[in-house]
Backbone bond lengths (Angstrom), bond angles and torsions (degrees), N, CA, C in turn:
res aa  C-N    CA-C-N  psi(-1)  N-CA   C-N-CA  omega(-1)  CA-C   N-CA-C  phi
1 X - - - 1.458 - - 1.531 108.73 -
2 X 1.333 118.98 127.57 1.463 120.47 -179.59 1.522 111.70 -74.41
3 X 1.315 114.07 164.25 1.462 119.53 176.76 1.519 110.07 -67.01
4 X 1.322 116.42 151.01 1.462 121.72 175.69 1.519 107.40 -91.41
5 X 1.328 116.50 130.11 1.463 119.59 -179.79 1.519 110.16 -81.82
6 X 1.337 115.79 140.52 1.454 119.34 175.43 1.527 108.75 -86.14
7 X 1.321 116.00 152.02 1.457 122.30 179.63 1.528 108.24 -72.21
8 X 1.341 117.51 118.24 1.467 120.77 -171.26 1.525 112.50 -65.90
9 X 1.316 117.04 -36.91 1.466 119.77 179.05 1.518 111.69 -66.16
10 X 1.331 116.23 -41.15 1.469 120.43 179.46 1.519 110.42 -69.63
11 X 1.329 116.87 -35.93 1.463 120.41 -178.65 1.523 111.72 -63.69
12 X 1.333 116.84 -33.90 1.464 120.70 -179.66 1.521 112.29 -76.50
13 X 1.326 117.70 -23.35 1.467 121.23 -171.09 1.522 114.74 -105.19
14 X 1.318 118.24 -22.38 1.468 120.92 -172.70 1.519 109.87 -121.31
15 X 1.340 115.47 134.31 1.460 122.09 -179.10 1.525 107.82 -118.85
16 X 1.326 116.11 133.03 1.462 120.68 176.79 1.528 108.34 -88.97
17 X 1.333 117.53 127.55 1.456 121.75 -179.20 1.526 109.74 -84.73
18 X 1.316 116.30 172.75 1.458 121.62 -179.90 1.511 112.88 -63.75
19 X 1.342 116.69 -32.54 1.467 120.26 -179.33 1.523 112.12 -83.01
20 X 1.341 117.20 -2.82 1.458 120.10 177.61 1.512 114.26 98.40
21 X 1.336 117.37 -2.34 1.460 119.91 176.91 1.522 109.97 -74.92
22 X 1.317 116.87 163.99 1.457 122.19 -179.78 1.529 108.87 -115.03
23 X 1.331 115.61 118.00 1.454 121.65 -178.73 1.520 109.55 -94.31
24 X 1.335 117.07 142.44 1.459 121.44 179.69 1.522 109.29 -144.10
25 X 1.318 115.17 161.29 1.454 120.71 175.83 1.515 110.32 -91.46
26 X 1.330 116.47 167.75 1.461 121.17 178.18 1.516 109.94 -92.12
27 X 1.318 115.34 153.13 1.461 120.72 175.00 1.524 109.40 -91.05
28 X 1.312 117.21 178.76 1.472 125.04 175.75 1.525 113.86 69.38
29 X 1.320 118.60 32.70 1.467 118.93 178.05 1.524 112.67 -128.12
30 X 1.332 118.53 16.39 1.463 121.54 -175.42 1.521 113.22 -92.79
31 X 1.317 117.35 -43.70 1.472 119.63 -177.43 1.518 108.66 -150.90
32 X 1.334 115.79 174.06 1.473 123.97 -172.91 1.531 109.42 54.88
33 X 1.322 115.83 52.45 1.464 120.73 -176.74 1.524 112.76 -90.75
34 X 1.339 117.97 -10.98 1.464 120.04 -175.37 1.525 111.81 -68.18
35 X 1.319 118.05 -34.16 1.467 119.95 -177.91 1.526 112.58 -84.70
36 X 1.320 117.88 -8.78 1.465 120.77 179.51 1.534 109.16 -89.00
37 X 1.313 116.23 142.36 1.462 120.14 -177.23 1.527 110.30 -72.33
38 X 1.313 115.35 159.33 1.461 121.06 179.83 1.520 110.93 -62.23
39 X 1.321 116.66 -40.42 1.466 120.70 -179.97 1.528 110.83 -63.71
40 X 1.328 115.81 -39.78 1.465 119.51 179.91 1.519 110.92 -65.63
41 X 1.345 117.10 -42.47 1.463 120.99 179.83 1.526 111.07 -66.20
42 X 1.328 116.20 -34.75 1.464 120.70 179.17 1.530 110.43 -66.94
43 X 1.328 116.76 -40.11 1.472 120.64 179.04 1.521 111.95 -69.58
44 X 1.337 117.29 -29.42 1.464 120.74 179.22 1.522 112.13 -69.84
45 X 1.334 117.50 -22.09 1.467 121.21 179.42 1.526 111.99 -66.78
46 X 1.320 116.97 -30.17 1.462 120.75 -170.48 1.520 114.17 -71.54
47 X 1.308 117.77 -30.58 1.458 119.31 -175.46 1.509 110.77 77.57
48 X 1.318 116.95 -161.91 1.457 120.16 -179.15 1.510 110.31 -171.96
49 X 1.310 115.49 -163.74 1.460 120.77 178.60 1.526 108.95 -115.57
50 X 1.307 115.77 157.12 1.460 121.19 177.45 1.527 107.85 -71.23
51 X 1.317 116.34 137.28 1.466 121.57 -178.90 1.527 110.43 -61.28
52 X 1.311 115.37 147.96 1.463 120.73 -177.94 1.533 111.31 -59.65
53 X 1.334 116.68 -33.75 1.470 121.13 -179.65 1.528 111.97 -66.27
54 X 1.332 118.06 -25.52 1.466 121.69 -176.53 1.519 113.44 -102.11
55 X 1.318 118.65 -4.51 1.463 120.65 -172.63 1.519 113.10 -62.20
56 X 1.322 118.13 -38.46 1.462 119.99 -178.71 1.524 111.26 -66.07
57 X 1.325 116.81 -39.00 1.463 120.98 178.13 1.515 110.72 -64.31
58 X 1.331 117.23 -43.16 1.458 121.52 -177.05 1.525 110.37 -69.38
59 X 1.323 117.92 -39.50 1.459 121.01 179.18 1.522 111.51 -64.82
60 X 1.327 117.12 -27.83 1.466 120.36 175.87 1.524 110.77 -68.87
61 X 1.333 116.90 -30.45 1.475 120.71 176.99 1.529 111.61 -74.53
62 X 1.342 116.24 -24.92 1.472 121.33 -176.81 1.533 109.40 -118.65
63 X 1.310 118.70 80.07 1.468 119.42 -175.00 1.527 114.62 -71.21
64 X 1.335 119.28 -23.00 1.466 120.79 -176.02 1.503 112.74 -115.87
């Protein structure tokens, strides 16, 4: 049986933590930042976790 390839885009964006959670960054922070408030930009820095409803799909993209 050959190795299963991981999805390269998902591998660059999602990190698996020690407890098994999936960490991700926030979108909407690359450009057109002048119209966004300072508080909104500050909250976008923190990132977040993948929703529980999507975890099975994401884990299928990252087999290892």
